[in-house]
C-alpha positions in Angstrom: -14.9 -6.2 21.4 -13.9 -5.2 18.0 -16.6 -5.1 15.3 -15.8 -8.0 13.0 -17.4 -6.0 10.0 -19.4 -7.2 7.1 -17.7 -9.0 4.2 -18.5 -9.7 0.5 -16.3 -11.9 -1.9 -15.9 -10.3 -5.3 -15.2 -12.7 -8.4 -12.9 -11.0 -10.9 -12.0 -12.4 -14.3 -8.1 -12.3 -14.5 -5.8 -10.8 -12.3 -5.9 -7.7 -10.2 -2.9 -5.3 -9.0 -4.1 -3.5 -6.1 -1.2 -0.8 -6.4 -2.1 -0.2 -10.1 -5.8 -0.4 -9.7 -6.5 1.3 -6.3 -3.2 3.2 -6.0 -4.2 6.2 -7.7 -6.5 6.9 -4.7 -3.6 7.2 -2.3 -2.0 10.6 -2.2 1.7 9.7 -1.0 3.0 7.4 1.5 1.5 9.3 4.3 -2.0 9.5 3.1 -4.1 9.2 6.2 -7.3 7.9 4.3 -5.8 5.3 2.0 -3.1 2.4 2.5 -2.3 0.1 -0.5 -0.1 -2.9 -0.3 0.7 -5.8 -2.8 -2.3 -8.2 -1.4 -4.2 -5.9 1.0 -5.7 -2.2 0.7 -7.5 -0.2 3.3 -9.5 2.9 2.7 -11.7 5.4 4.7 -14.3 7.4 3.0 -17.8 8.9 3.3 -20.4 7.2 1.4 -24.1 8.3 0.8 -25.1 6.2 3.7 -22.6 7.6 6.1 -18.8 7.1 7.1 -17.0 3.6 6.6 -13.9 1.8 6.3 -13.0 -0.9 3.8 -10.3 -3.6 3.8 -9.7 -5.2 0.4 -7.8 -8.5 0.4 -6.7 -10.5 -2.6 -8.0 -14.0 -2.7 -7.9 -16.8 -5.3 -10.2 -15.6 -7.9 -11.0 -12.3 -6.7 -11.1 -10.2 -3.7 -12.7 -10.3 -0.3 -14.1 -6.9 0.9 -14.7 -6.2 4.7 -16.4 -3.0 5.7 -17.1 -1.2 8.8 -19.4 1.8 9.7 -22.7 3.3 8.6 -21.7 3.1 5.0 -20.4 -0.6 5.1 -23.2 -2.0 2.9 -22.8 0.9 0.4 -19.1 0.2 0.3 -19.7 -3.6 -0.2 -22.2 -3.0 -3.0 -19.8 -0.5 -4.8 -16.6 -2.7 -4.3 -16.9 -4.3 -7.7 -16.7 -0.8 -9.3 -13.7 0.1 -7.3 -11.9 -3.0 -8.4 -12.8 -2.4 -12.0 -14.7 -5.7 -12.3 -16.4 -4.4 -15.5 -13.1 -3.3 -17.0 -11.6 -5.6 -19.6 -7.8 -5.0 -20.0 -7.9 -7.7 -22.6 -10.0 -5.5 -24.8 -6.8 -3.3 -25.2 -4.8 -4.7 -28.0 -2.4 -2.1 -29.4 -0.3 -2.5 -32.3 2.6 -0.7 -30.7 5.2 -3.3 -29.4 6.2 -1.3 -26.3 2.4 -1.1 -25.4 1.8 -4.6 -26.0 4.6 -5.8 -23.7 3.3 -3.1 -21.0 -0.3 -4.5 -21.3 1.1 -8.0 -20.8 3.3 -7.1 -18.0 0.8 -5.3 -16.0 -2.3 -7.3 -16.7 -3.6 -6.5 -13.3 -4.2 -2.9 -14.1 -7.9 -2.2 -13.9 -9.7 1.2 -14.4 -12.0 1.3 -11.4 -14.1 4.0 -9.9 -14.6 5.1 -6.4 -18.0 7.0 -6.9 -16.6 9.6 -4.7 -16.3 12.9 -6.7 -15.6 15.5 -4.1 -13.1 13.2 -2.3 -11.3 12.9 -5.6 -11.9 16.8 -6.5 -10.3 18.1 -3.3 -6.9 16.4 -3.6 -6.8 17.5 -7.3 -7.4 20.9 -6.7 -4.7 20.9 -4.1 -2.4 19.5 -6.6 -2.9 22.5 -9.0 0.5 24.3 -10.0 2.4 23.2 -6.8 4.7 20.4 -6.0 3.5 16.9 -4.9 4.8 17.4 -1.6 3.2 20.6 -1.0 -0.2 19.1 -2.3 0.3 16.3 -0.1 1.0 18.1 3.0 -2.1 20.4 2.6 -4.2 17.5 2.3 -2.9 15.9 5.4 -3.2 19.1 7.3 -6.7 19.4 6.3 -7.7 15.8 7.0 -6.1 16.1 10.5 -7.7 19.5 11.3 -11.2 19.0 10.1 -11.7 15.2 9.4 -12.3 12.5 12.1 -10.9 9.0 13.0 -12.6 6.3 10.7 -14.6 3.3 11.9 -13.4 -0.1 12.2 -9.9 -1.4 13.2 -6.5 0.1 13.0 -4.5 -1.4 10.0 -1.6 -3.7 10.8 0.8 -0.8 10.4 -0.5 0.7 13.6 -1.5 4.0 12.1 -5.2 4.9 12.4 -7.2 5.8 9.3 -9.0 9.2 9.1 -12.2 10.1 7.3 -11.8 13.2 5.1 -13.5 16.3 6.1 -17.4 16.6 5.6 -17.9 18.9 2.5 -20.2 21.3 4.3 -17.2 21.7 6.6 -15.0 22.6 4.1 -17.5 25.0 2.6 -18.0 26.8 5.9 -14.3 27.5 6.2 -13.2 30.8 5.5 -10.5 31.0 2.7 -7.8 32.3 5.2 -8.5 29.1 7.3 -6.8 27.2 4.6 -3.6 29.4 4.8 -2.1 27.3 7.7 -2.0 24.2 5.4 -0.2 26.1 2.5 -3.3 26.5 0.4 -3.7 30.2 -1.1 -7.1 31.8 -1.5 -7.3 30.9 -5.2 -7.4 26.9 -4.4 -9.2 27.7 -1.1 -12.1 29.1 -2.9 -12.2 26.3 -5.4 -12.5 24.0 -2.7 -15.1 25.7 -1.0 -17.1 26.1 -4.1 -17.3 22.4 -5.1 -17.8 21.5 -1.5 -20.8 23.8 -1.2 -22.2 21.9 -4.2 -21.2 18.3 -3.3 -24.6 16.8 -3.7 -24.9 18.0 -7.4 -21.3 17.0 -8.2 -21.8 13.5 -6.7 -24.7 12.9 -9.2 -22.1 12.9 -11.9 -21.4 9.3 -11.1 -24.4 8.3 -13.2 -23.7 10.8 -16.1 -22.1 9.9 -19.5 -18.4 10.3 -19.1 -17.8 13.0 -21.6 -20.9 15.0 -20.1 -19.4 14.6 -16.7 -16.1 16.1 -17.7 -17.9 19.1 -19.3 -20.0 19.6 -16.0 -17.0 19.5 -14.0 -15.1 22.1 -16.0 -18.1 24.4 -15.8 -16.9 25.2 -12.2 -14.3 28.0 -11.8 -11.0 26.8 -10.9 -11.7 23.4 -12.5 -9.9 23.1 -15.7 -9.2 20.0 -18.2 -6.3 18.7 -15.9 -8.4 18.7 -12.8 -11.5 17.2 -14.5 -9.5 14.5 -15.8 -7.9 13.5 -12.8 -11.4 13.2 -11.2 -12.6 11.1 -14.0 -9.9 8.7 -13.7 -10.5 8.0 -10.0 -14.3 8.7 -9.2 -15.8 7.9 -12.6 -13.4 5.1 -13.9 -13.0 6.8 -17.4 -10.3 4.6 -19.3 -10.0 7.5 -21.9 -9.3 10.5 -19.3 -6.1 12.2 -20.1 -4.7 15.1 -17.8 -4.0 17.7 -20.2 -1.9 20.5 -18.6 0.2 18.0 -16.6 3.9 19.1 -15.9 5.5 15.7 -16.8 3.1 13.8 -18.9 3.7 15.2 -22.4 7.3 14.4 -22.0 6.7 10.9 -20.9 4.4 10.2 -23.7 6.6 11.9 -26.4 9.6 9.9 -25.3 8.1 6.5 -24.8 6.0 6.6 -27.8 8.0 8.6 -30.4 11.6 8.8 -28.7 11.3 12.8 -28.5 12.6 14.0 -25.3 10.3 16.7 -24.9 6.5 16.9 -25.7 3.6 19.4 -25.5 0.0 18.7 -24.9 -0.7 18.9 -28.6 1.9 16.2 -29.4 0.8 14.1 -26.6 -2.8 13.9 -27.8 -1.7 13.3 -31.5 0.3 10.4 -30.3 -2.4 9.0 -28.1 -5.1 9.5 -30.8 -4.9 5.9 -32.2 -5.9 4.5 -28.7 -8.7 7.0 -28.4 -11.3 5.3 -25.8 -8.2 4.0 -23.9 -5.9 6.9 -23.9 -6.1 6.9 -20.0 -5.1 3.3 -20.0 -2.1 4.0 -22.1 -1.0 6.8 -19.8 -1.3 4.6 -16.7 0.7 1.7 -18.4 3.4 4.3 -19.4 3.4 5.4 -15.8 3.7 2.0 -14.4 6.5 1.3 -16.9 9.3 3.3 -15.1 10.3 5.0 -18.2 11.5 8.4 -17.7 12.1 11.2 -20.0 15.5 12.6 -20.3 15.8 15.1 -17.2 17.0 18.7 -18.0 15.6 22.1 -17.7 13.7 23.8 -14.6 11.9 21.9 -11.9 8.6 23.2 -10.7 9.5 25.4 -7.6 7.7 25.2 -4.3 5.1 28.2 -4.0 4.6 30.4 -0.9 1.2 31.4 -0.4 2.5 34.9 0.8 3.2 35.6 -3.0 -0.6 34.9 -4.0 
């Protein structure tokens, strides 16, 4: 007999778009840990209380969250944070007409937090200076080889969810064990380092947001881009901007100033009037479908034999 799980209804003021709110936790269409649809999302994770799976279903006035596994109660308690229950999109009232339109169109975008720092860090490290497909392939390989099936039922699509590898398992792997997944020594060592210090990193959830990013950047291999990616997903920072991103400066410069090419410095200058909400502005621009004119070289795939 299938475990029915434990459920909690979350009341939310205003609409919630699961794709925009929880979608950033999903790493590509083939992510074995996270599925996000229009009205339902599934997520497998490791909580401080143990492994767990959650299903989030939109219902009138909020969401119904059902969880399975040793960490089920922890997930139910944390569900409002994940859904951005304390986030107030209505407090963002930009003067710029484009941003006003986007804020109205995407009123269901909420800045939530997973409270899972290392689970956000590992994919972010994998995405450093490689193509998105390379990073996603590496993550899938790591999860399949060193994770385990998640508790609870199989989602309706028939594909089982998988738990991410335990941090101690990642820390024990020698760097060359990452090579079959296309992960060279530099990124492998960064993953091993943060996995070995997982307990201290998870404590960042209770730290002030600026301090948390400073502490993240103190780790070798974690720069401003990686720290911001983690702050956006695990810590719910509405101001986090991924400085050093390959595409983002062009998007911001084109959308906000009509300039086809941008730099990190120009991006931050254009976002400065929205300080405190700069991450929300970026999320709205990414959801808009706006694209800067495409020309120039693309980021080429890397081979670890060259590293």
